[in-house]
N, C-alpha and C positions, 0 to 999 in steps of 0.2 A: 723261525721263530723271530718274531720281534717283541722287544722288551720295553715298556718307556718308562723312563725316570725323572722324578723331578728333583732338581738340584737345590738344595738350601743353602745358602752360604753364610757362615757365623760371624765374618766379618767382612766390611766393605769390598767389593771388588771395581776394578776400574779395566774394562776391556777397549784398550785405545785404536782409534784408525789413524792411518795416514802419518807419516812424518817421525822426526827422530823424539820430539816431546809428547806426541800422541795427545796433543790436545782436544782433538775431538773424541767422543765416546760412540759406542754403538750398544744396543740391547740386545744384541743377539750374541751370543758364543759360538764363533762358527765350529764347523765340523775338524777342521784341520787342527785349530786350536784344543778341543778336546780329546783329537786324537793321540796329539802330541803329550799331552797331559797324562792321559790314560798309559799309553805306552811309557813314558819315563816311569811311572811308577809299578807296572807291572815288571820291568826289568830291575826293579829294586828288589821285588819278590820272588822274582823266578831266575833261574841260571838260563835265560834264553838268548840266542844269537840275535842282537838287533837286526842284522841284514836279512837274514832269514824270515825273522818277524816281519818286515815290514815287504818283504815280497811274497809272503801268504800270511797277512793277518788272520787269526781265529775270530776277528769281530769287526764290525763297522758300526759307525757312528752318523747320526747327523747332526745339524746345527739345534743349538737350544735356544728356546724363544719364551717370550715373558709368560710367567704365570700371576694372576693378579684376583685375588681372591676365589682361588681354585678354579679360576677360569683360564684356561690356556689361549694362547694367541698366536697365530700363524700369518708369514707374509701374505699378502693380498694376491692372488695368482693373477698372472699379466691380463688386462680386460674386464677382470670381472666386474668392476665397478663403471663399465663404459655405459650401461643403460640408466644410472642413477645420476651419472654426470651428466647425461643428454636430457632427463627430466629436469635437473636443476639448471640446466643453462636456458631451457626452454620458459621458465619461470620469471614472473615480473621481477625485477631487482627489489629486494627488500620484500617480497612473498614470504622468505623464510628466513632465519638466522644463519642458516648454513650456505656459506657462497663455494663457488666452483673450485677456488683455489683452495679451500679448507678441505674438500673431498681428494685434492690431488696429494694431500700431506698425509693421507691415511696410509700406514705402512703395514698393519696387522688389522686382522679381523679374528671374532671369537672363533673358537674351535666349531661350535653348532652352524655358524654361517658358513666359514669354510665346508663343512660338509655338505650343506645345501647346494654351496657353489659347486662342487664335485660332483654332487648328483645330477647337475644339468640344471636346476633353479637358477635364474638371474635375479640377483637382489635387488629389492625395492628401498627407496631412501628410507621407508618405514624401519626396513630391518636392521640400519645401521645404528 
């Protein structure tokens, strides 16, 4: 059975990327980070063998993604915006305020759009 949890942080958080100083940040809490944090607290609460728990975990987690005003956002599936990018590339320059380079920067889509993409619908520019 899969359960979905919303994480609410009561203090500022920093999910660093690359390097010792972790100068860059990520908007996603990756699954290995979450798994390690849960495992750390699990071992404080229960007297389990860490090696055994790592070999046969009783749970799995996925990465955490942004939640804004009650809307969940997920990474854009590879190639999902190809049609939109083709449509924008064929427009006259200045026809719309959105440029191809802006589309390439889109990292997340709303949950409703993701479900539409996964059901086989190709998104249109109006869907974004």
